[in-house]
C-alpha positions as CSV (number, residue, x, y, z in Angstrom):
1,M,30.6,-139.2,25.7
2,A,33.0,-142.1,25.5
3,G,35.6,-142.4,28.3
4,H,33.6,-140.4,30.8
5,I,31.8,-141.8,33.8
6,Y,28.6,-140.1,34.7
7,Y,26.9,-140.4,38.1
8,P,23.5,-139.1,39.1
9,C,25.1,-136.8,41.7
10,N,27.4,-134.0,40.6
11,R,29.6,-134.5,43.7
12,H,30.7,-137.9,42.2
13,I,31.5,-136.4,38.8
14,I,33.7,-133.8,40.5
15,F,35.3,-136.6,42.6
16,V,36.1,-138.7,39.5
17,N,37.6,-135.7,37.6
18,T,39.7,-134.8,40.6
19,I,41.0,-138.3,41.1
20,L,41.8,-138.6,37.4
21,D,43.6,-135.3,37.5
22,F,45.6,-136.5,40.5
23,K,46.4,-139.8,38.8
24,V,47.6,-138.1,35.6
25,R,49.8,-135.7,37.5
26,L,51.1,-138.4,39.7
27,S,51.9,-140.6,36.6
28,K,53.8,-137.7,35.0
29,L,55.7,-137.1,38.2
30,L,56.6,-140.8,38.5
31,K,58.0,-140.8,35.0
32,A,60.1,-137.7,35.7
33,K,61.3,-139.3,39.0
34,R,62.4,-142.5,37.2
35,E,64.4,-140.3,34.8
36,K,66.0,-138.4,37.7
37,I,66.8,-141.7,39.5
38,S,68.5,-142.9,36.3
39,Q,70.5,-139.6,36.3
40,L,71.5,-140.2,39.9
41,K,72.7,-143.7,39.1
42,E,74.8,-142.3,36.3
43,L,76.3,-139.7,38.7
44,N,77.1,-142.5,41.2
45,V,78.9,-144.5,38.5
46,E,80.8,-141.3,37.6
47,A,81.7,-140.9,41.3
48,E,83.0,-144.5,41.5
49,K,85.2,-143.9,38.5
50,M,86.6,-140.7,39.9
51,K,87.2,-142.3,43.3
52,S,89.0,-145.3,41.7
53,Y,91.3,-143.0,39.7
54,G,91.9,-140.9,42.8
55,T,90.3,-137.9,41.2
56,R,88.6,-135.3,43.5
57,F,85.0,-134.4,42.9
58,N,85.1,-131.1,41.1
59,E,82.6,-128.2,41.6
60,D,80.6,-129.0,38.5
61,Y,80.1,-132.6,39.6
62,R,79.1,-131.6,43.1
63,M,76.6,-129.1,41.8
64,R,75.0,-131.7,39.4
65,Y,74.8,-134.2,42.2
66,A,73.3,-131.7,44.6
67,R,70.8,-130.5,42.0
68,C,69.7,-134.1,41.3
69,V,69.2,-134.9,45.0
70,L,67.3,-131.7,45.6
71,D,65.1,-132.3,42.6
72,L,64.3,-135.8,43.9
73,D,63.4,-134.3,47.3
74,S,61.1,-131.8,45.7
75,M,59.5,-134.6,43.6
76,N,58.9,-136.7,46.7
77,K,57.2,-133.8,48.5
78,E,55.0,-133.1,45.5
79,M,54.1,-136.8,45.3
80,G,53.1,-136.7,49.0
81,L,50.8,-133.8,48.3
82,Y,49.1,-135.6,45.5
83,L,48.7,-138.8,47.5
84,D,47.3,-136.8,50.4
85,G,44.8,-135.3,48.0
86,I,43.7,-138.6,46.8
87,Q,43.4,-140.0,50.3
88,T,41.3,-136.9,51.3
89,Y,38.9,-137.4,48.4
90,C,38.6,-141.1,49.1
91,L,37.8,-140.4,52.7
92,E,35.2,-137.8,51.7
93,V,33.5,-140.2,49.4
94,G,33.5,-143.0,52.0
95,V,31.9,-140.7,54.6
96,N,29.3,-139.4,52.1
97,S,28.3,-142.7,50.7
């Protein structure tokens, strides 16, 4: 089949599929993180405007900001798990080669 890499050993096929799975998931997560960072930048601009007008940060703004920061934290933790998984598989292949 086109687009598939076949190795004589099944262990390598599983490895390639797992790495590709991690890569796809990581790519999707990075895209979502870029969007969340963009949202955080917009919230920071909004904060600068409120501060320059002497307006207090209302509850809605604080909740949106906190949610954005918590979402980014969650994404960073998830990315760490994917990267750890990739590293583990790479080490296994290196040892077994």
